[in-house]
N, C-alpha and C positions, 0 to 999 in steps of 0.2 A: 371402873377398870373392870377386865373381860377378866374372867373363871380361869385360866391357860397363863395367864401376867405373872409370873413371881415379882414380888413387894422386893424393895431393898430397905435397911436402914437408914434412917439420917439425925445425927447424934444435936437435940438444941439445946439454950440452956435452958434449966426451968423455968425461971425467970417469961423466958420468951414466949414457951410452948404452953405455960399459966393463961396466956393473950390470949393466945390463938385460941386456946375454949373457949373464951370469954367470948372475941367472936365472935366462936362457932356456932356460937349457943344461940346467940343474937340475929346469930344470919342464915340462921333452920339452918345448918349443915349439920349432918348427923353425928360429926368425931368431925378434931383437932383435920384427922390425917385427908378426910373427901379435903376442908378446908384447905391447907397450906398444898393438895396433889393442887383443887380450882384456881386457886393465885400460881401455884408457877406453872399450869398449863395455860393460864395467860398472859404471863409478864414474857412467854415462850414466843408464842403467835403473834405476839405483834414482835419481836425479835425477826418472824418467819414474813411479818408482811410489810417489814422494812422497801420500802418501792428505789428500784436497781432501773440508773440510766441506762438505755442501750449506746451504743456508737457514735450515731449520730448525735441523740439527748443529750449526750458528755461534752465532744465537740462542740454543739450548741454553746454548750452551761459557760463551757468556755474558750469564745472569741466572744461571749459578752460578757465576761468579770475581764478579758483582755479589755472589750471596749475600751470598758468604766473608770478604765487602770487597778484592779485588782491583781493583775497579771500581767509577767513578762512575755 
């Protein structure tokens, strides 16, 4: 994280935080905060990587589904 970026607090249940601390230690992260940041960035990256069909691709998919009887 860049130094000029500001951090925001997120509150977690103590038992969950303890689990995160244990996981961070066995996965060689420097802290629970580093581990949580990594995990959340990966989850958000996966959302951004979702495939979006072009209009032509969407029409073709709908045509195929119609031909198979799934759409009217």
